[in-house]
C-alpha positions in Angstrom: 6.2 -1.2 -14.4 5.6 1.5 -17.0 4.9 5.0 -15.6 6.4 4.2 -12.2 9.5 6.2 -11.1 11.2 3.9 -8.7 13.8 4.7 -6.0 14.7 3.0 -2.7 11.7 4.4 -0.9 9.1 3.3 -3.5 7.1 0.1 -3.7 7.8 -2.2 -6.7 4.1 -2.3 -7.5 2.1 0.7 -6.3 -1.2 -1.2 -6.5 -0.2 -4.0 -4.1 -0.3 -1.9 -0.9 -4.0 -2.6 -0.9 -3.5 -6.2 0.2 0.2 -7.0 0.4 2.9 -6.7 3.0 5.5 -6.6 0.3 5.3 -2.8 0.1 8.0 -0.4 1.0 7.0 2.2 3.5 8.2 4.5 6.2 6.9 4.0 9.6 7.9 5.7 12.8 8.2 3.7 16.0 6.7 6.5 18.1 5.3 10.0 17.5 7.4 12.8 19.0 4.5 13.8 21.3 4.4 10.3 22.7 0.9 9.6 21.3 2.1 6.3 19.7 3.2 5.1 16.3 2.7 7.2 13.3 0.6 5.8 10.4 2.3 4.0 7.5 2.8 6.3 4.5 3.6 5.2 1.0 4.5 7.4 -2.0 4.5 6.5 -5.7 4.2 8.1 -9.1 1.5 6.5 -11.2 0.8 6.8 -15.0 -2.8 7.1 -16.2 -3.2 3.3 -16.6 -2.0 2.7 -13.1 -4.4 5.3 -11.7 -7.3 3.7 -13.5 -6.3 0.2 -12.2 -5.9 1.6 -8.6 -9.4 3.2 -8.7 -10.9 0.1 -10.3 -9.4 -2.1 -7.5 -10.8 0.3 -4.8 -14.2 0.2 -6.5 -14.2 -3.6 -6.6 -13.0 -4.3 -3.1 -13.3 -1.1 -1.0 -15.9 -0.5 1.6 -17.2 2.9 2.8 -15.5 4.7 -0.1 -15.4 8.5 0.1 -14.1 10.7 -2.6 -13.1 14.4 -2.2 -11.9 16.6 -5.0 -9.5 19.5 -4.5 -9.5 22.2 -7.2 -6.5 24.0 -5.6 -3.9 23.4 -2.9 -6.2 25.0 -0.3 -9.8 23.8 0.4 -12.1 21.2 -1.2 -14.8 21.6 -3.9 -18.5 21.6 -3.1 -19.6 18.3 -1.6 -21.3 16.9 -4.8 -20.3 13.3 -3.8 -18.0 12.5 -6.8 -17.5 8.9 -7.7 -14.3 7.0 -8.4 -15.0 7.3 -12.1 -15.5 11.1 -11.7 -12.1 11.2 -9.9 -10.4 9.3 -12.7 -11.9 11.5 -15.4 -10.9 14.7 -13.5 -7.4 13.5 -13.0 -7.1 12.4 -16.7 -8.3 15.9 -17.8 -5.9 17.7 -15.4 -9.0 19.5 -14.2 -8.2 19.2 -10.5 -5.3 19.7 -8.1 -5.9 16.4 -6.3 -8.4 13.7 -5.4 -8.6 12.1 -2.0 -10.1 8.6 -1.6 -10.8 7.2 1.8 -11.9 3.5 2.1 -11.6 0.3 4.1 -10.2 -2.8 2.6 -9.8 -6.1 4.5 -10.4 -4.4 7.8 -7.8 -1.7 7.3 -8.6 2.0 6.6 -6.7 3.8 3.9 -6.5 7.4 2.7 -5.1 7.8 -0.8 -4.3 11.2 -2.1 -3.8 11.4 -5.9 -2.1 14.7 -6.8 -2.4 15.6 -10.5 0.9 15.1 -12.4 1.9 15.1 -16.0 0.7 11.8 -17.5 -0.8 10.5 -14.3 -0.8 11.2 -10.6 1.5 11.3 -7.5 0.1 8.9 -4.9 0.4 9.5 -1.2 -1.2 6.6 0.7 -1.7 6.5 4.5 -2.7 3.4 6.4 -4.8 4.1 9.5 -4.6 1.2 11.9 -7.3 1.0 14.5 -6.1 2.1 18.0 -4.9 -0.7 20.2 -7.5 -2.3 22.4 -6.9 -1.8 26.1 -6.5 -5.2 27.9 -9.6 -6.3 29.9 -9.5 -5.5 33.6 
């Protein structure tokens, strides 16, 4: 795929993590503090077209979408409720450090951080599984 820098730790198609198990990821079996498994984390480098497709896919199928914009490595911008289209435009212009998008898709919660990079963005995706249900007593 054009614009994707692959290595052994990267998915073949960075857009498929939204609904596919065919994705390469790192997952720990247990947190060091014994609190349970760590969330699934995926990293990829996306070109501008892939960023646009990713955000369009989130817009089409995501629920409870929240967008936060980071102007610098520390802190977020004022809470003006940017849209996914705002996020794409800001990343394209190189006007922000990063954009974070939280959403739910097919019952799973995701947090995608898109860090501005030359010609696109570096994606860090975290899957948040719901906590396990305690067995009925």
